[in-house]
N, C-alpha and C positions, 0 to 999 in steps of 0.2 A: 504493500500500500504506500501511496505517497504521503509525505509529511504535510502537515497543514501549511507550512510556509511555501510549499511547491504548488499549492492549490491554484487552479485557474478555473473559476466558476463558469460553467457553461450549462445552458438549459438542455436537458436531454431531449432527444428527438421525440416528437409526438408519436405515441404508440396507438395503434388501432385496437379497439376493444375486441376485435375478432381474433387478436393474438392470444386471448385468454385460453389456457389449455385445460379443457375439461373433456371427459368422456361422457357418454350418454347418460350415465347415472349421476353426473354432477361432480364426481371426484376427480382429482388431479390424475392425469393419464401418465403414470409410469415414473420410474426413478430418473430417467433422462430429463424429462420436463421439470421435475422437481429440482434437479441440479441447475437447470437453466434459470429457474426462478431465484435460487440462492445466489447465483452469479450476478444476476441483475440487482438483487438487494445489495450485495457487496459493492457493486459499481456505483449505485446511487449514493450510498453512504460515503464512499471514498471521494467521489467527485464534489459532493455538496457540503461536506462537514466544515470546510474552511469558510465558505461564504455564509453558512449558518452562524458561525461564531461572530462574524462581522455584523450580520444583520441583528442578532440579539443585542450586541453592544449599542447599535444605533437606536434601538427601541428604548434604551434606558433601563431595561429590566435586568440585564446581566452583563457585566464587563469581565470577559475572560482574562483580560490583562491585569485586572485588580479585583478578583472575586471576593464576595463577602465572606467574612470569617465562617468557616464550617460549611460552606456551600460550594462544592466543586462540581462543575459540569462533567458528565460522563465523557471519557475520551473516546476517540474513534475506534480503537480495537475493542473496547468494552461494548460499545453499541453494536458493532458487527457480530461479536461473539454471542451476546445476549439474544439478539434478534434471530440469528441462525439456529441457536439452540432451543428457542422458545416457540417460534412460529410453526403452525401446522401447514400441511400441504395446501389446504384450502386458503389459508391466509397468504401464503406465498403466491398462489395463483391469482389472488385478488390484486396483489401488488403488480404482477405481470400484466394484468388487464387494465391497469391505470394508464390513461393517456399521457399524463405528465407526472410521474411519481416524484414526490419531493420529500426529502428528509425533514423531519420536524422534531424538536425537543421542547417540551413544556417546562419552563422554569417553575419550581415548586412554590409558587406564591398564590395567595388568594385571588379570586376574580376581582375583588376590589382594587388590588394592586395593578392588575392588568388594565382595568378601566381607567385608572389614574394615569398609567403610562400612555394609553390611547389619547387621553385628553391633552397630555403634555407633548405628544408627538408632533413635530413640525418639520417641514422640509423647506429649504431655501429656494429650490429651483421651480416649484410649482405653487400655484395658489391653493391653499389648503386651509379650511376653517375647522374650528373645534367640532367634534362629533356631535351628532344629535343622539341623545340617549333617552328613549321613552321611559316614562315612569313604570309602566307595567313590565317592560323588558328588564329594567333594573331589579324589580322585585323577583322576576323569574330567575335571574342570575344569582341573586342573593340566596334564593331558595335552593339553587343548585349547589352552592358552596355549603349551605347548612346540611344538605343531604350527605355531603362528603365529610362532614365533621369539621369544616373550616369556618371560622367566625372572624369578622373584621379583617384585620391585616395579617392574621396568623398564617403560617406557612402550611402547605400540605406536606405529607411525609416523603413521598418519592418523586423523583424525576419521571417524566413519561416521554418515551421516544418511540419513533416508528416512521412509517411512510404514509403520506396523505396524497389524495388526488389533487394535483396542482393546476389543472386546467382552469382558466379564468372563470368560465361559466360552466357550472356543473351540469352534465347531461342527466336526463332521466336514466335510471338504472335498468338493465335488462329485466323485463317482466313487470316494470312499473309504468302505469299509464298516466299518473299525475292528475286524474280526474276525481279521485275519491277525497273524502275529508282528510285533513291532516291526521286526525286520530287513527283512521283506518290505514293510512300510509305508514304511520309510525309503528303500528302493530305489525304490518307486513314486513317492514325493515327488521324489526326485532326477530321475527320468525325466520326470514330468509337469510339475513346477514349476521345480526348481532349474536344469535344463538350459536353461530359457527366462528365467532371471534373477529368479525369485521364490524367496526363501529362507524357512526357518523362523527365527523370531526367535532371535538369538544369546544366549548366556548373559549377556553384559553388558546387552543390551537387556531381557531378561526380569527381571533383578535390578532395573534401573531401573523397569520397569513395575510390578513388585510394590511397590516403595517409593512410587511415584506413586499407586497404587491405595489404599494405606494412608492417604495424605494426604486422599483424598476421603471424608470421614466420612459422606456421605449415602448410601453404598452399601457392600455387602460388598466385601472385597478380591477381586481376581481369583483364579481357580482355587481357589474355596472347595470343597475336595475332599469334605467331609463332607455337603454339600448333596445333594439328590436327584439333580441333574444336574451335580454337581461334576466337575471335570476337573483334570488336571495337564498341564503343557506340557513337551514334550521340548526340551532346551536345545541346539539345533543338530543338524546332521546330519553332523558330521565323522566321521572313522574312529572307530568305537566303541572304547572303552578296554578292553583285555584285562587282567583280574585273574588273575594266575597262581595265587593261592590257590584261587579257585573255578573256574579253567579255563573262564572264560566271558567274553563281551563285554558291556559295559554302556553305557547312555546315562544322562545325568543329567537330572533333572526338577525342576520347582519347583511348589509349591502352597501353600495356606493351610490350616492346621489350626485350625478355629474353636473346638474344645474346649480346646485348649492356648493359643490366641491367639498363634500363632507361624507364621512362614514356615518352610517345610521345603525343603531341598535334598536330594533323594532320588536313588535310582538304580534301574534295572530292567534285567534281562538281556534282550538283544535277541532271544533265542530264545523269549520269552514273548509271549502275546497279552494286551494290556491295553486294553480298550475305552475306558477313560476317558483314556488318553493322547492328546494332541492336538498337531498342528502349529499354531503361531501364525504366519500368513503375514506376510512383510515384504518390502519392496522398498527396498534401501539402496544407497548409493554411497559411495566413499571421497572425502574432501576433505582435501588436504594441510593441515597446520597453518599458520595464518597467523602471520606474523612481526610484531612490533611496528613501527609506522611511526615 
């Protein structure tokens, strides 16, 4: 593997979903294809680890050159080893099916810390305004932290690392129509994907990805909702938040409003059908925090 200093970040070539390797019964077809998936995983981590470090530093969440006391980012060999030893054939094939597989590492902070980083995030080269954060969306995300045992600015226990679909506008997944209510679609995702180890990108993951996409000035930010085929991403599939005032359950979402030049954290009732709502698939594992040597 190359050292971080030798890293030359390049976007991986877009992959067709038809490259996913499944047999008729839905299982990964053979050891040879499993090996291909593992080699792709290693390539993604190797090529993107260096740029990930720099992107995390620019978000203000984690400075690898001056890490907080007792909080050390998993190194490249650790990430590769843990992923290769942990992921199932189905999870590896899901990574191979991604059009733009991207390495992601979630810094173990509360969502409150992530939202503050998003508010403070600014770029010199483009016109960028403070994010719009809806009241219900904020309540949904606070409830998500609470379900994970995280309160206020407290830290979570583990780092989370893995591969996430990095295409700017998430497509509908194979077998998904997008016409059902969000509640039905969430239940479908849990049955077809989550039960086999594939998640929709977490709120932390999506906030990081949005900030990373704003750093890449050669393309529009992800989830450019006002575009013809614009989408928004559902932020996790945890138990939907119940708002007593509206007597309804909500999920939070994230998108980019090009007219206002701002990120939006929004919410939507799960009893509604919203065709532009999307799952952004990810395969992640927990890695315990490294201690200083």
